[in-house]
N, C-alpha and C positions, 0 to 999 in steps of 0.2 A: 530600411525594410529589409528583413530577410526573405528569404526565397519562401521559407514556411509559413510567415507573418502573410506575405501577400497570397499565398495558397488559401490559406485561413479567410484572409477577408474575401476573396474573389468566391469563396464558398458560400461566406455570408452572405453578400451581396445577390448572389444568383439564386439564393433560399429567399431574401426578401422581395427580390423582385418577381419570382415565379408565384409568390404567394397573394392568392385575391381573396380579399374578405367579401363573405356573400352579405354581411351587416356588422356594423361596430356601432359600441355605445358610444353615441356622440356626447354626453357627460363626460365620459372618461377621456374622447379626443380632447374636448373644449379645457379640461384638466390640465392634460399633458400640455397643450400650446402656452397655457397660462404660465404653467408652473415650471417647466425648462425649456418651452420654446422661446425663451429670451438668453438664455444660454448659449453663445455660438460655439462651445465645445461639447455641447448634448450628445450630438450625434458621433462626435470621436469617442466620448466617453462610455456612450451605450455599447456601441461597437466592441470596445475593448472588453467592458464587462460581460458582455455575450460571449467574446470569443475566450477569455480566460475562463468564464463557468462551463462551457464546452471543452475546453482542455481537461478541467478537472472531472467533468463529466465519463471522457474518454480513459482517463487514468482509471478513475475508479472501474470502470466495466471491464477494463484490462486484468484489474487485481482480482475481481470476482470471477472472471472466466481461469483465470490460473487457479483459483481456490478449489471452484467446481473441478477441475481437472485431476488435482490433488485427490478429490475424494471420491473421484470414480477409480483411482488405482484402485488394484487388489489389495484387500488388507493384508496378505502374506508379504506383500512385496513392501509395503509401508513398516510390517515389523522388521523384516528382513535389515531396513536401510537406518531405522531408529535406534538408539543407544537403549541398552538393556539397563534396568532400574540397579540391579546388583551388582553388574558389572562397574558401574559408575561409582557405587558405593566402596566397593572393594581399592578402586583405584585411589579414591578420595581417601580413604583410610589410609593406604601404604603411603601416600605422600605426606602423613600427617605424623606418621610413626618415626621418631627419632632413630639414626643409624644405631646398629648393635654393636655395642664395644665388645671384647674378647670376652671381658668377665661376664657381661650379660648373656652371652652367648653359653659359656660353661654352665650357669646357673639354670637357665632354661633346658638346656640337655640335660643337666641331672635331676630335674625336674619330672620330666617327660619319661626318663629312663627308670623312676621310682626311688631314687637315691635322695 
């Protein structure tokens, strides 16, 4: 077990041990005892499931916080850092053009000068 896993398990066991139920559904308790109480690995599997889900929730919360932070940035800052549509189109067009040969240059300059 890694130190991180040990810390996660410690947090889970503390939460469980500190939780007191004012009441519980006896039918649900009986069902759980019957359905999974016979599995000797049930406690391990449940703990693993809870920890994996908690980790996923924590990661999703971090991503949400980052997205909210990005949204709060001033719009002009976002515009300066984002690429411009036309500049991208110009760069793409230039990349697709074949290199000019000497004869092509001569023809193009003749057309533009009115010849």
